[in-house]
C-alpha positions in Angstrom: 0.0 0.0 0.0 2.8 2.4 0.9 4.7 1.6 -2.3 1.6 2.3 -4.4 0.7 5.6 -2.7 4.2 7.0 -2.2 6.4 5.7 -5.0 9.0 8.4 -4.7 9.5 8.0 -1.0 9.6 4.2 -1.3 12.2 4.4 -4.0 14.4 6.9 -2.2 14.3 4.9 1.1 15.0 1.7 -0.9 18.1 3.1 -2.6 19.3 4.7 0.6 19.0 1.3 2.5 20.8 -0.4 -0.4 23.7 2.0 -0.1 23.6 1.7 3.7 23.9 -2.1 3.5 26.7 -1.9 0.9 28.5 0.5 3.2 28.4 -2.0 6.0 29.4 -5.1 4.0 32.2 -3.4 2.0 33.8 -2.1 5.1 33.0 -5.1 7.3 36.4 -6.9 6.8 38.3 -3.9 7.9 36.0 -3.2 10.8 36.3 -6.7 12.1 40.1 -6.5 11.8 40.1 -3.5 14.1 37.7 -4.9 16.6 36.4 -4.6 19.3 36.1 -0.8 19.2 35.2 -0.5 15.5 32.5 -3.2 15.9 31.0 -1.5 19.0 30.9 1.9 17.2 29.3 0.3 14.1 26.7 -1.5 16.1 25.8 1.5 18.2 25.5 3.6 15.1 23.2 1.1 13.4 21.2 0.6 16.7 20.5 4.4 17.1 19.4 4.8 13.5 17.2 1.7 13.8 15.8 3.0 17.1 15.0 6.4 15.4 13.0 4.7 12.6 11.2 2.3 15.0 10.2 5.0 17.5 8.7 7.2 14.8 6.8 4.3 13.3 5.4 3.2 16.8 4.4 6.7 17.6 2.8 7.2 14.2 0.9 4.0 14.2 -0.4 4.5 17.8 -1.1 8.3 17.5 -4.2 9.1 19.7 -5.0 11.6 22.4 -5.1 8.8 24.9 -1.6 9.3 26.3 -1.1 12.9 25.1 -1.3 14.6 28.5 1.0 12.0 30.1 3.6 12.6 27.5 3.2 16.3 27.8 3.6 16.0 31.6 6.9 14.1 31.1 8.2 16.8 28.8 7.1 19.5 31.2 9.0 17.7 34.1 12.1 17.6 31.9 12.1 21.4 31.3 11.3 22.1 34.9 14.3 20.1 36.0 16.5 21.9 33.5 15.3 25.3 34.6 15.9 24.5 38.3 19.3 23.0 37.6 20.6 25.5 35.0 21.5 27.9 36.5 19.2 28.8 39.5 19.6 26.1 42.1 23.0 24.3 42.3 21.6 21.7 44.7 19.3 20.4 41.9 22.3 20.1 39.6 24.0 18.0 42.2 21.1 15.6 42.3 20.9 15.4 38.5 24.5 14.6 38.0 24.2 11.4 40.1 20.9 10.3 38.5 19.3 11.5 35.2 22.1 13.8 34.3 25.1 11.6 35.1 28.1 12.8 33.3 30.5 10.4 34.9 29.0 7.0 34.0 28.9 6.1 30.3 25.2 5.0 30.3 24.4 8.7 30.8 25.1 9.0 27.1 22.1 6.8 26.4 19.5 7.4 29.1 19.6 11.1 29.8 18.4 14.2 27.9 20.6 16.1 30.4 23.7 14.3 29.1 25.0 17.7 28.0 23.7 21.1 27.1 24.1 20.3 23.4 21.5 17.5 23.8 19.0 19.5 25.9 19.3 22.8 24.1 18.0 21.7 20.6 15.3 19.6 22.3 14.1 22.6 24.2 14.1 24.7 21.1 12.1 22.2 19.2 9.7 21.8 22.1 9.2 25.5 22.5 8.3 26.3 18.9 6.6 23.0 18.1 4.2 23.1 21.1 3.8 26.9 21.0 2.8 27.0 17.4 0.6 24.0 17.8 -1.2 25.7 20.7 -1.6 28.8 18.5 -2.9 27.1 15.4 -4.9 24.2 16.8 -8.2 26.1 17.1 -10.2 22.9 16.8 -8.8 21.6 20.1 -10.2 22.5 23.5 -9.0 25.4 25.6 -7.4 23.1 28.2 -5.3 21.2 25.6 -4.1 24.4 24.0 -3.3 26.0 27.3 -1.3 22.9 28.4 0.7 23.0 25.2 1.3 26.8 25.6 2.5 26.4 29.2 5.0 23.6 28.3 6.2 25.7 25.4 6.9 28.6 27.8 8.8 26.2 30.1 10.8 25.0 27.0 11.6 28.6 26.0 12.9 29.4 29.4 14.9 26.2 29.4 16.4 27.0 26.0 17.4 30.4 27.2 18.9 29.1 30.5 20.8 26.4 28.8 24.2 27.6 27.5 23.9 25.7 24.2 24.8 27.7 21.0 23.2 25.0 18.9 19.9 25.2 20.9 19.8 29.0 20.4 20.7 28.7 16.7 17.9 26.2 16.2 15.4 28.4 18.1 16.4 31.5 16.1 16.2 29.7 12.8 12.7 28.5 13.7 11.5 32.0 14.5 13.1 33.3 11.2 11.2 30.6 9.2 8.0 31.7 10.9 8.1 35.0 9.1 8.0 33.3 5.7 5.6 30.5 6.3 2.9 31.6 8.8 0.0 34.0 8.9 0.5 37.7 10.1 -1.0 36.8 13.5 1.6 34.0 14.0 4.3 36.4 12.9 3.3 38.7 15.7 3.8 35.8 18.1 7.2 35.2 16.6 8.2 38.8 17.2 7.1 38.5 20.9 9.0 35.3 21.3 12.1 36.8 19.7 12.0 39.8 22.1 11.6 37.4 25.1 14.4 35.2 23.8 16.8 38.0 23.3 16.1 39.6 26.7 16.2 36.3 28.5 19.6 35.3 26.8 21.2 38.5 28.0 19.8 38.2 31.5 20.9 34.6 31.7 24.4 35.5 30.4 24.7 38.3 32.9 23.9 35.9 35.8 25.8 32.8 34.5 29.5 32.8 34.0 29.6 29.6 32.0 26.9 30.9 29.6 28.9 34.1 29.1 31.9 31.9 28.2 30.0 29.7 25.8 28.1 32.5 24.0 31.3 34.7 24.0 32.9 32.2 21.6 30.5 33.4 18.9 29.5 36.8 20.3 32.6 38.4 22.0 30.6 41.2 23.7 28.9 38.5 25.8 32.1 38.0 27.7 32.1 41.6 28.8 28.4 41.9 29.5 29.0 42.4 33.3 31.3 45.3 32.4 29.4 47.3 29.7 32.0 50.1 29.7 34.6 47.8 28.2 32.5 46.7 25.2 33.4 48.2 21.8 32.1 47.9 18.3 34.5 45.0 17.4 33.0 42.9 20.1 29.7 42.7 18.2 31.4 41.0 15.2 30.2 37.4 15.0 33.0 34.8 15.4 32.5 31.7 13.2 35.7 29.9 14.2 34.7 26.6 15.8 36.2 23.1 16.1 33.1 21.7 14.4 34.1 23.2 11.1 37.5 21.5 11.2 35.8 18.2 12.2 33.5 18.5 9.2 36.4 19.2 6.9 38.1 16.1 8.1 34.9 14.1 7.4 34.9 15.3 3.8 38.5 14.4 3.4 37.8 10.8 4.5 34.7 10.7 2.2 37.0 11.3 -0.8 38.8 8.0 0.0 35.5 6.1 -0.6 32.9 8.5 -2.3 30.2 6.0 -3.3 29.8 3.8 -0.2 31.8 5.7 2.5 34.1 4.3 5.2 31.5 2.5 7.2 29.0 3.4 10.0 30.6 4.8 13.1 34.1 4.6 11.6 34.8 8.4 11.6 35.6 8.1 15.3 38.4 5.6 14.5 39.9 7.1 11.3 39.6 10.9 12.0 42.4 11.1 14.4 40.2 12.8 17.0 39.1 11.3 20.3 36.9 8.4 19.5 33.8 9.9 21.3 33.6 12.6 18.7 31.3 12.3 15.7 31.2 14.6 12.6 28.9 17.2 14.3 27.3 17.5 10.8 24.8 14.9 9.6 25.3 15.8 6.0 29.1 15.4 6.2 28.6 12.3 8.4 26.4 10.4 5.9 28.7 11.3 3.1 31.8 10.2 5.0 30.4 7.0 6.5 27.8 5.9 3.9 28.7 7.6 0.7 26.8 9.2 -2.2 24.5 6.2 -2.8 23.0 6.7 0.6 23.3 10.5 0.8 21.6 11.5 -2.4 18.2 9.7 -2.0 18.0 10.7 1.7 18.7 14.3 0.9 16.1 14.3 -1.9 13.6 12.7 0.5 14.3 15.4 3.1 13.8 18.2 0.5 10.5 16.5 -0.6 9.3 16.5 3.1 10.2 20.2 3.4 8.1 21.0 0.3 5.2 18.7 1.4 4.9 20.2 4.9 5.9 23.8 4.1 3.7 26.3 6.0 2.8 23.8 8.7 4.3 23.4 12.2 5.8 20.1 11.0 7.6 21.9 8.2 9.1 24.4 10.6 10.3 21.6 12.9 11.9 19.9 9.8 13.7 23.2 8.9 14.9 23.5 12.5 16.3 20.0 12.4 18.0 20.7 9.1 19.7 23.7 10.7 20.7 21.6 13.8 22.2 18.9 11.6 24.8 21.4 10.4 26.4 21.6 13.8 25.1 18.5 15.7 23.7 15.1 14.8 22.2 13.6 18.1 20.1 11.0 16.3 23.2 8.8 16.1 23.7 8.5 19.9 21.0 10.2 22.0 18.0 8.0 22.6 16.1 10.6 24.7 16.4 13.2 22.0 15.1 10.7 19.5 12.1 9.9 21.7 11.2 13.5 22.4 11.6 14.7 18.8 9.7 11.8 17.3 6.8 12.5 19.6 6.8 16.2 18.7 6.7 15.4 15.0 4.0 12.8 15.2 1.8 15.0 17.5 2.0 18.2 15.3 1.3 16.0 12.2 -1.7 14.4 14.1 -3.1 17.9 14.9 -2.7 18.7 11.2 -1.3 22.2 11.9 
């Protein structure tokens, strides 16, 4: 049925899966030879991508309002914990680091959306705009449902501002920017209000939080001096684009050239890049090219463009654009199960609301 009603999507996914399988089998002898680390990285990479597909399908096939408020409550709790722990109440942070936000035990990579600010920040940005715009546009839903979504959106906005994640702020700003081109005039007014709140909140948070000043100051030098305004000059407002992620992406493209059609194998950038093995490409596009080659990249990229065109003007389309921006600096779907769970639920719910 799917093949008959969606021939382009089916063909694109089929070609991509073929390229993906060839990438695995062609690189398998070398991966086995370098075991066990190469095998672990390959299997974890495959498991996360498979988990991403399965979670989305399960949520899509079981989409009803039956568990909506329970899921919304879980997301609200996540943002409340983030707001309490970053940066207002240090004692909450001490509890998180030994439980859901464990940074010392490796399983924290898998089970916690608080694994790092780079995981939580983009998730907060997607939650804020996804739920906020859904509450704004879903006029056919009851007042209680729309109010609940709006409140969680507000929590997510505060969490995104409080969290010193440049990727999260970039994703949020890109979503607001897209709103001006795809939504109604009334929704654009909401976007302007959110932008003012975001800008004000970022500067207040940076003033109060030394770590946030340091992180944002890498791209916006005046942020480092925000507590001493008299020392700020015009040069400090010049955006700095230097970042280790750019060099990592360049290295990924260099490795891609050694095997352009089928790549170097899933998870193998960590081994062959020369960086610490925990580092991925920080760029999904460069990562797919490097590890899976053109045969996988081209159909997936065309499928992504088709989805953008299909959902343009809807909340789902804006979330897709935000993901596309995020994938320029982070991947997350290759290692963060909580991010996959939360993001898949957001996409399925906004699509179910048909907004």
